[in-house]
N, C-alpha and C positions, 0 to 999 in steps of 0.2 A: 453772958454775951448776948446782946440783942440780935434778933434775926432780921434779915432783909426779905420781905415777902414780895413775890411777883406773880402775876398771872401768866398763863401759858402764852397768851398772845403777845406779851411784852418781852419774852425771852430773847428775841433777836437783838434787843438793845443791851443785854447784859451778858453776852457771851464772855466766858472766862471768869465770871464772878460766881461767888457762892450765894445762892438764894434759897428760900423756902417756898415751895408751891403747895397749895392746899386744894384738894379735890377728891374725886371718887375713882376707885379702881374699876377698870373695864376688862383688862386681860392680865393673866399671870402665866409665867413659864420659868422653869429653872433647869439647868444642866447638872446641878449639884455643886458647881463651883462658881457659876455666873447665873444671876437671876434677872429677869426682866419684868417690870411692872409698867403697864400702860394705864394712865389716868387721864381724866378729863376734869375741867373746872368751869365749864360753861363758855370759855373763850377759845378752847382748842383741846387737842390731845397731845400727850407728852409721854415719851418712852423714858423710863428711869432704869438705870443699870446698877446692880449691886454685885460687887466682886467679893466673894466670901473671905478671901485673904486680906481684904482692905477695909472691912467694916467690923465694928465690934460684934462679938458673938451674940449679944442680945438683939442687935439689929437684924442679923441674919435669921435668928429664931423668930423674930417678930414677923418677918416676911412670910414665913411658913404658916402663920395664922390668918393671913389675908384671904378674903373671899370677894366675889363680885360685889361691887358697890360699897365696900368698906370705905369710910371717909378717912383720908390720911393727910398728913403733912410730911412732905419729903424735902430734905435739904441736901444740896450738893452743888457741884460745879456745872454750869451751863456749857455745853459743847455743841459745835456744829456737826450735824450728822445727816447728810442728804437722804439716807435710807430710812430714817426715822419719821414718824408722823410729824408734820410741821417743819421738818428739816433741822430739828434740834433734839438733844437728849440731855438727861441729867445724870452725872456720875454721883451716885448716892453716897453720902457720908452719915446720914441720920434718917431714921424713919419713925414716925409717931402715928399711932392709931387714934384718930379723933372720935370715930363712931363705928362700932362693929356692925357687920351685916350678916345675918344668919344664912345658912346654906339654902334656905327655902325661898330665895329671892324669886319673885313670880316670873319675871321675863328672862327666859333662857334662850341660848342660841339655837332655837328650833322653831318650827312652824307653830303658831298659836291661832286659834279661832278669833274672829273679830269681836265676838261678845266677851270672850275672856280678856282680850286686850282693852276693850272699853271699860270693863269692870275694874281693870287695873290701870286706868288712864293716868293716875297720879304717878306711877312709875314708868309706864310705857312712854311718857313724855321724855324720859332720859335717853331713849334710843337715838342713834345718829340720824335716822330718817326724820323722826319727829322734831328733833332739834333743828334740822335743816329747814323744815317747813315753817317752824316758828320764826326762824331768822328771816326767811323770805317774807313772811307776813309783816314782820317788824320793818323791813326795808320798804315794803309797799306803803305802809302807813307813813313813814318818814317822807317818802317821795310825794305823797298826796299833800301833806302839810307844806312841804317846800314849794310844790307847784302853785298852790293857792296863795301862799304868802308872797311869792314872786310876782303875782298878778294883783296884789293889793286887796285880796279878799279878807274879810274878818270872820274868824270862827265864832259861832254863837252856839251856846248850849241850850237845848230845848227840853221841855218836860218829858219825863218817862211816864208819869201818871197824867192822864188827860180825860176830858169829857167828850172830846170830838175825835172822830176817827177819819182816816184818810183813805183806807182801802176797803174792798169788799170782803177780804179774807177774814178768817175767824179771829175773835178777840179773847184775850184773857181779862176777865173782869174781877174787880175786888170792891168790897163795900168801902165807901169813903166817908166816914163819919156821918153827918146828917145830910150829905150832898147826894146821896144815892150811889150809883155805880160809877167807879172810875175804871179806866182801861189802860193796860200797859201799851205804850205807844207802838203803833205799827210803823210810824214814820215821824220824822221831825218837820216834814215839809210845810204843813200849814203854818206853823210858828215861824219857819224860815221865811215864808213869804212876808210875814209882818216885819221881820227883821230887815229884809231887803228894802222895804219902804223907808227904813230908818238909815241904813248903812250902804245901800247900793248893791254891792255884791258880797254875799256871805256864804258860809258853808257850815253845816252841822256834821258831827261825827260821833256816833254813839250806838249803844245797843238798841235793837228793836225786837218786837215780839209778835209772832203770828201763830194763832192756834189752828193751823191747818193740819188736818189729819192726813199727812203725806209721809210716805216712807221712801221717797226717791233719793237718789244720791245728790240731789241739788237742794234739798230742803233741810232747814233747821228750825226749831221753834224760837230760838233766841240767836240772833246774829247781829253783826255790826254793819251799819250803813253810813256812807258818806253822801250828804245831800247838799249841793249848792243851790242857791236861788239868786238869780241875776236880774236886777232892774234893767229894763230897756233891751233885753235880749229876746229876739224872736226865735222861732223853732230852728231856723238855720244857724243862728249864732250858737244856740244850745248844742247842736250836734258838732259844730266845729270845736267847741270847748271840750266835749267828751273825747273827741278824736285826739286833740292835742294832749289831753291828760293821759290817756292810755298809752300813747307813744312815749311820753315822758316817763311813766312808771316802768314800762318794759325796758327802756334804755337804762334806767337807774338800776334795775335788778341785774341786767346783763353786766353792768359795770362793777357792781359791788358784791354780787352773790355767786360768783363763778364756782367757788368751792361747794356751796350748798346745792347749786344746780347739778354739779357733778355727782354729789352724794345721792341726789334724787334721780340720777340717770336721765335728766331732762334733755331732750333734743333741742339744743339752743338754736339750731338753724330755723326752727319753727318760730322762735321769738324774734330772731334777727329779721325775719320777713315782715314784721309788724311795722308798717310805715303808712302814713296818710297819703292821700285821702282815702277813707274807707268807702266802699260801695254803698249806695243808697237805693233801696228797693221799696217802691210803694206797696202797701199791703195787698192791693188788688192784683198787682203783678206777682207778688209772692204766692198768692193763692193759685194763680195760673201756673206758675212754675211747679208748685207742689203737686197739683193735680196731674201735671205732665210726668211727674216722677212716681205716680201711683198713690199719692196720699188721698184719703177720703175727705179731706177738709172741704168745707163749702164756705162761700162768702158770708162773713158775719161771725165765724168761729174764731176764737183766740188760737194762737199757735201752740201746739203741744211740744213736748221735748223732742219727739221723733221728727216733727215738722222742722224745728229749728236745726236739727242735725242735718236733715236733707238740704236745707237752704244753704248752709255754710260749706257743704261738701266741696263746692267748686272754688273756694276761696282760701287763701292763706293769711288773711287779715280779718279782723272783726268786720261785720257788716251792720248797716242800719236797716231795719224794717220800719217804714214810716206810715203814719196816718191810718190807724186802725179804725174799725167801725166804732161808733159812739157807744154802742151797747156792750162792747167788750172791754171798755176802759173806765177809769174813775171819773166821778162827777165833775172834778175841777179842771178837766182838760178843755182847751178852747176849741170851739167848733171850727172846722175847716171851711173857710169861705168858698173854696173851689169845689167842695163836695160836702154839703151839710150832713150827710150820713156818717161822716168820719170826723175825727178830731186831730189836731196838730200835735202828734206825739211820735216817739220813736222808741224802739227797743234795740239795744246794741247787743248783737250775738257774737260770742267769742268763737274762733275757729276750733277745729279738732273735736267738735261735738260737745263743747262745754256749755253751750246755750246762752241764755240771757244773763248778762252781767250788769247791764244798766237799763233802767226804764226812765224815760224823760218825756217832758211835754212843755208846750207853751200853755200857760195857765189862763183860764177864762177870766178876762178883766171886765166883763160887762155884768153889772150887778143883777139885772133882771134875768139874764140868761143863766147865771150861776144859781140864783134862787129857784128858777124853774127846774134846774137839774137836781137840786137838793130835794125838791118835792117829788120829782120823778123817781128818785132812788128811795123815797120813803124815810129820809133821814130827819132827825128832830131839828127843826129850824132854830129853836132857841139855843142849841149847842153850837150853832155856827153863826150866831149874831155878830160876834167879834170878827169872824172871817169875812163875812159880808161887808163889814165896815171898811175893809181894805179897798173895796170897789166903790165905796160911798165917799170916802175922803181922799180924793186925789188918785183915782185909779190910774194904772200905768201898765204898759206892755211888760210882761216878765215871764221868765222860763226857769226851769230847773230840772234836776234829775236825781236819781238815787243809784249809787253804785254799791252792790253787795260785796262786802270785803271778802268774805269766805269764798264766794264763787270766783272772784278775781284771783285770789291766792291759789285756788284749785287749778285754774287755767294756767297761770304763769309757772307754778311749780310742777305742773303735769300730774297732779294727784287725782285719781279717779273719783274719789268720794269726798264730799265737803266735810264729813265728820272729822277728818284729820287736820282741818284748816283752822281750827280754833282750839284753844288749850283744853277746854272741858265742854264738849258738845252737848247740847240739849235737843233731844228728839222726842218723838211721840212717847216712846217707852223707855226713855233714859233721863233720869234726874240725878243720878249719882255716878261717880263721885263728884 
């Protein structure tokens, strides 16, 4: 007789029916006459009940062999049970072991050190907290795609191997045939600007790499970034788009990830407070505020993590810090006509001390000024010939920004460290698993 397979999330639709559910054992207990098995399948958790007098002897004996993370197929009648995980349970008639699990399963219900957990990331991912974070990450990515699709943006895929760099931070280099060094992309922005001249408003979404020797809770060497580029957007249009996007993402997660936020013990009132418009603070004013709060920052310095935390302490929404000194920012940012010492840019800082999640700017659209900046930075002009062409053949006002996905996940999920916000984090001293 053929079996009817169902996922745990689909069980509310098949109450009263006999189905088979496949997944992994998380908890076991038995009174001698009645046994309980809790399993997960990636879509939810399910309590399965075995009554010794109502199942074959070999099924009852098979239950006694189960251990944590044994892969099983459990057949039985779906019943409504408000006290059970997910509100349903399975009255078991058949139990099959698909894959045994030894007693030395690494992740046990006790405290583990972070190095041990990261060494065993391939199985740590199965724990409820990690599953919840990955689900929040998934929903944030879906929200981003929906947001830009709804506004007519085109997604463009940009190179991971490149000869041109976009940021000052460290590079991962590799020999590229007879062409010399290639670099793992720090950003898709420069190519995004070329695509915006063809398509108007675009966004890129993919992995980026920065060889920064940083061990802070905000840094990874490989991370995902979403980068839109918009023709005819000035710096103010740019910030309005960032604001609209973040409000959209937070509302989506609140709508669709309540169970995950509960698992993470996230204070959702903090997210419910995220409404536009976000405060906008000029860099010069930010320095004055920080000095008043005891920071040693001086005009011309970039903001450090402690400075960012001090600035957002008085706000329950993200804030923008605008128009940084030219020397603190990348070569491609447009000079501020109101103050040539600065450039038209913004950093969007998340509340609760999560720091910068977005960096954006209006791009320099003047060919000669951009060329001068490339020379000032000591960059190889020949590597940027094609980029300069964008200012030669029909230059145009345009802006864009980069949103760090893992930092955004950390903020929305309320996770203290960015290393839990990607399935397999890459850091200075971590390349495995």
